[in-house]
N, C-alpha and C positions, 0 to 999 in steps of 0.2 A: 632700204633706203641706200642710195649711192653716196659714197664718201665724196668729199671735196676733191680729193686726188683723182678719183675715177672720173668726175665731171671734167676736170682740167685735161686729162688725157683724151677723153672723148671729144672734147672741143678741139684739141690740137689735131687729132687725126682727121676729123671732119673738115677742118679749115685747110689742111694740106691738100685734101682732095678738091675742095672748092676753089682753092687758090690756083691749082693747075688749070682748072676750068676757066677761071677769070683771066689768067694770063694768056691762054690760047685764044679766048674770044677777043681780048684786048689786042693781041697780036694781029688777028685777022682784021679787026676794025681800023687800028692805027697804022699797021705795017711797020711798027717800031718795037724792036725787042726791048730796048731800054725803057721806053714808056710802058709797055705791057708788063715788065717786071716791076716797075715802080708801083703801078696800080695793083698788081697782084700781092706784093709784100706789104703794102699799106692796109689792104683789106684783111690781111691775116690778123693784124692786131685788133682792128675794130670789130670784126666779126667773131673773133675768138672770145672777146669779152662779152659781146652780146649773146652769144650762144651760152656761155657759162651762166650768166645771170638768168637767161631764159630757162635753162635746165633747173636751176635752184628754185625759181618761182614754181615751176610746174611740180616739183617735188612736194609742194605745199597744197596743191590743188587735188582734192579727192575725186574729182570727175573721172568716171571711167575705170576706177580701181575696184578689183574684186575685194570684198571684205574677208579678212583672215578667219578661217574656221577655228571655232573655240573647242573643237574636239568632241562636242556633244551632238549626237545624232537625233 
């Protein structure tokens, strides 16, 4: 099971990647660096929180997990 600290670091690293993408797309659409940066930095906060809670919920979902071996053959 991942620790809360690991989930936070994963969320932040993923958001950094996603934010660069959002800023570039916003820049192309709006033509404004200032507006693109504002959009990008705003979504860092909202999507980091959403990702963190999404990760924590999925840690409780057993779907698709392999069952641990009990060592008995």
